[in-house]
C-alpha beads as a LAMMPS data file, in Angstrom:
LAMMPS data file: protein, C-alpha beads

89 atoms
88 bonds

1 atom types
1 bond types

-500.0 500.0 xlo xhi
-500.0 500.0 ylo yhi
-500.0 500.0 zlo zhi

Masses

1 110.0

Atoms # bond

1 1 1 -76.027 -390.381 -95.236
2 1 1 -79.824 -392.665 -95.945
3 1 1 -79.281 -393.635 -92.672
4 1 1 -78.654 -389.902 -90.780
5 1 1 -81.918 -389.362 -92.871
6 1 1 -84.275 -391.678 -91.735
7 1 1 -83.017 -391.248 -88.238
8 1 1 -83.651 -387.611 -88.437
9 1 1 -86.807 -388.376 -89.484
10 1 1 -87.888 -390.471 -87.016
11 1 1 -86.965 -388.534 -83.950
12 1 1 -88.351 -385.424 -85.558
13 1 1 -92.022 -388.001 -85.509
14 1 1 -91.288 -388.651 -82.186
15 1 1 -90.620 -385.229 -80.702
16 1 1 -93.562 -383.683 -82.624
17 1 1 -95.874 -386.665 -81.431
18 1 1 -94.534 -386.118 -78.030
19 1 1 -93.492 -383.247 -76.854
20 1 1 -96.450 -380.377 -76.713
21 1 1 -94.317 -377.155 -76.737
22 1 1 -92.888 -378.944 -80.580
23 1 1 -95.563 -379.304 -82.592
24 1 1 -95.943 -375.365 -83.668
25 1 1 -92.003 -375.553 -84.174
26 1 1 -91.853 -378.562 -86.254
27 1 1 -95.137 -378.583 -88.431
28 1 1 -93.766 -378.642 -91.994
29 1 1 -89.708 -378.551 -90.742
30 1 1 -88.914 -382.003 -92.493
31 1 1 -87.478 -380.774 -95.787
32 1 1 -85.676 -378.317 -93.576
33 1 1 -83.930 -380.747 -91.873
34 1 1 -83.937 -383.423 -94.586
35 1 1 -82.096 -381.380 -97.489
36 1 1 -78.430 -380.092 -98.043
37 1 1 -79.278 -376.642 -97.344
38 1 1 -77.718 -374.860 -100.387
39 1 1 -81.138 -377.308 -102.019
40 1 1 -83.209 -375.066 -99.438
41 1 1 -86.293 -373.034 -100.916
42 1 1 -86.249 -369.339 -99.240
43 1 1 -89.101 -370.576 -96.970
44 1 1 -87.331 -373.753 -95.959
45 1 1 -84.478 -372.014 -94.810
46 1 1 -86.432 -369.672 -92.784
47 1 1 -87.893 -372.960 -91.242
48 1 1 -84.243 -374.215 -90.194
49 1 1 -83.075 -371.175 -89.606
50 1 1 -85.867 -370.448 -87.020
51 1 1 -85.528 -374.771 -86.588
52 1 1 -81.556 -373.814 -85.111
53 1 1 -82.296 -371.823 -82.457
54 1 1 -84.652 -374.286 -80.087
55 1 1 -83.302 -377.137 -78.441
56 1 1 -84.746 -380.030 -80.057
57 1 1 -83.450 -383.312 -80.682
58 1 1 -84.417 -383.365 -84.213
59 1 1 -81.698 -380.153 -84.423
60 1 1 -79.285 -382.004 -82.580
61 1 1 -79.392 -384.967 -84.917
62 1 1 -79.093 -382.484 -88.077
63 1 1 -75.866 -380.561 -86.448
64 1 1 -74.739 -384.224 -86.017
65 1 1 -75.445 -385.311 -89.738
66 1 1 -73.931 -381.933 -91.259
67 1 1 -71.092 -382.459 -88.884
68 1 1 -70.325 -385.879 -90.497
69 1 1 -70.945 -384.495 -94.409
70 1 1 -66.937 -383.082 -93.708
71 1 1 -65.814 -387.016 -93.680
72 1 1 -67.401 -387.027 -97.661
73 1 1 -64.390 -384.294 -97.966
74 1 1 -61.171 -386.413 -96.968
75 1 1 -59.211 -387.606 -99.659
76 1 1 -56.874 -389.193 -97.731
77 1 1 -57.728 -392.663 -95.669
78 1 1 -55.809 -391.652 -93.007
79 1 1 -57.667 -388.286 -92.759
80 1 1 -60.836 -389.617 -93.098
81 1 1 -59.781 -392.288 -90.137
82 1 1 -58.812 -389.666 -87.595
83 1 1 -62.366 -387.648 -88.453
84 1 1 -64.107 -390.750 -88.192
85 1 1 -62.860 -391.552 -84.705
86 1 1 -63.122 -388.111 -83.113
87 1 1 -66.346 -387.596 -84.920
88 1 1 -67.665 -391.015 -83.236
89 1 1 -66.529 -389.409 -79.372

Bonds

1 1 1 2
2 1 2 3
3 1 3 4
4 1 4 5
5 1 5 6
6 1 6 7
7 1 7 8
8 1 8 9
9 1 9 10
10 1 10 11
11 1 11 12
12 1 12 13
13 1 13 14
14 1 14 15
15 1 15 16
16 1 16 17
17 1 17 18
18 1 18 19
19 1 19 20
20 1 20 21
21 1 21 22
22 1 22 23
23 1 23 24
24 1 24 25
25 1 25 26
26 1 26 27
27 1 27 28
28 1 28 29
29 1 29 30
30 1 30 31
31 1 31 32
32 1 32 33
33 1 33 34
34 1 34 35
35 1 35 36
36 1 36 37
37 1 37 38
38 1 38 39
39 1 39 40
40 1 40 41
41 1 41 42
42 1 42 43
43 1 43 44
44 1 44 45
45 1 45 46
46 1 46 47
47 1 47 48
48 1 48 49
49 1 49 50
50 1 50 51
51 1 51 52
52 1 52 53
53 1 53 54
54 1 54 55
55 1 55 56
56 1 56 57
57 1 57 58
58 1 58 59
59 1 59 60
60 1 60 61
61 1 61 62
62 1 62 63
63 1 63 64
64 1 64 65
65 1 65 66
66 1 66 67
67 1 67 68
68 1 68 69
69 1 69 70
70 1 70 71
71 1 71 72
72 1 72 73
73 1 73 74
74 1 74 75
75 1 75 76
76 1 76 77
77 1 77 78
78 1 78 79
79 1 79 80
80 1 80 81
81 1 81 82
82 1 82 83
83 1 83 84
84 1 84 85
85 1 85 86
86 1 86 87
87 1 87 88
88 1 88 89
């Protein structure tokens, strides 16, 4: 999960610097994208809700990370392997 967060933060920074439309949406968005949803403050939650409406690379990366969190719920190795293979494709 550490690598996911590093990747999301890198994407967010690059997107902030390169896209003249994104900065206003991405300003103060770091923790909204990096924290788990249940740990967000109300302000961060509103920021995340706004970001999810946007077609941004950082949002797509966030959604991939969020989807991958299901991996940790598997109790059986074969089920986890099946999920991982499907997730990678």
